[in-house]
N, C-alpha and C positions, 0 to 999 in steps of 0.2 A: 132441464140441465142433467146431463148425462154424468153418472156416478159410478162407482165401482168396478168391478171385475165381474164378467159374466161369460165364463167360458161358453163356447159353442165349437161348430165344424166348418171347415170348407170343403164340400163336396168333389167329387173327381171332375167334375166340369167348372171348378173355379168359382163357385157361388156362396158366399157366407151368409148363413142363416141369420138374421138380425136378433139377438136374444130378446125374449119378451120384455123385460124391464125397459130395455133403450128403444124398443118398438114403440112401446107406450108412448114415452117422450117424443118421437116421430110424430106419431099420430096426433098429440095432442096440440104441438107447436110447429112442426115443420111438413113440408109437401113429400113428393116420393124420388125428386131428385137429389142427387149426390155427387161432389167432388171427391175422388180418392186418389189418394197422393203418398207420397213419401219424402221426407228430407234427405235420407240416409240408404234407401233400399232395405234395409231391416227391419221395419215397423210401417203397416198402411196406416194413413190417417184418413178417415172418412168424415168429410165435413157435409153438413145438409148444406144443399145450395144457398141457402140464405144466410149461411155464416160465412162461405167461401166468398159471397159476393163482398161482404164487409171487408175480407182482406185485399179483394180486387180494387176497392174502391182505394183504401188505404196504398195501396202501391201505384194506383194511376196519380196520387199527388205528389211522387218522387220521380225526380229527372229518368228518362229511361237509359242515360249513361250511366247511372249510379251503379258501380260494379256489384254491390251486393244484392242489390234489386235484380240485377242481370242473373247473377248465381241462382238466388233462391227461385226466380221464374224457369230457368233452366232444368234445376232438379224438379220441380213441383210439374213441369211438363212432360220430362222422360218420363216418370213413373206414373204420371196422372191420365186420368180419364173421368169423363161425365158419364154417370150411368143413372138408371132408375129403379129403384125396389120394385119387385115384380109381387104378383098378387098374394104369392106366398110368404111375404117378406125376405126375401133374397137379395144381395146384390153380387153382381159379377164383379169380381175384383180384377184389374188390368192382368193381362198375362205377365208382361215383364216383372211387375212388381210380386207377383204370385213366386213365380221363380226364383228372384234375387232374394226375397224376404224368407223363403221355405215356407209359404202360407198354404199348408194342406193340412188335412185331418184335423185333429183339436189345436183349437187357438184360444187364447184370450182376447177379449173384448173388453176394452177397460175405457170408462168413460173421463173424459176430461173437460167438463162443464159444458162446451160448446161443441166438441167434435169427438170422435171415437179414436181409439188407436186400436188394431188388430197386431199380434205377435204371435209367434211360435211360443207356445205355453212354456216350455223349458227354457227358452232364452229368457223370459220375463221372470221365471222363478231365481236364475242364475243374477240377475239385476238386482231385485228387490232382495235379496239376501246379504248383498253390500251393506254394511253400516253407514249411517250416517256420520261423516266428517265433522271436525270441529268448525269446520267454515261453513257447511251445510247447517248445523244447530245455530250459528251466529247470524246467518242469512234469515233463518225462519223467526229468530228473535227479533231481527230488525223490522221483519214483515207483521210483528207481534202475533206471530203464531206459537 
């Protein structure tokens, strides 16, 4: 399971060095294939291919005419790409996603249980500084957290 924030860098060629804590999870549970995409062009989502296949299986059960499915597939296809981790533990982020999300230099790599998110570290800091709302607290309480 991917947990926590592990800051790292995206080099000048657009390769993300997978942080050691996350790389350990990958080596124990997954192979070297990944699907990298985004839903908004601001944050890269890195799915081990095994996890991405689970999403694809769920999508296959939904009608091809479902507008939300089509919107989702259009977005993840636009920013997405299938990649393999190299021998040095790097992943080449899709160019269009690097450009749109400003993924260069220092970035945050945050674990979301089954996938990783990569975001400009300053943008992430701004997001996490926003306080929980009353609705957020209510939702967490309903989830038993």
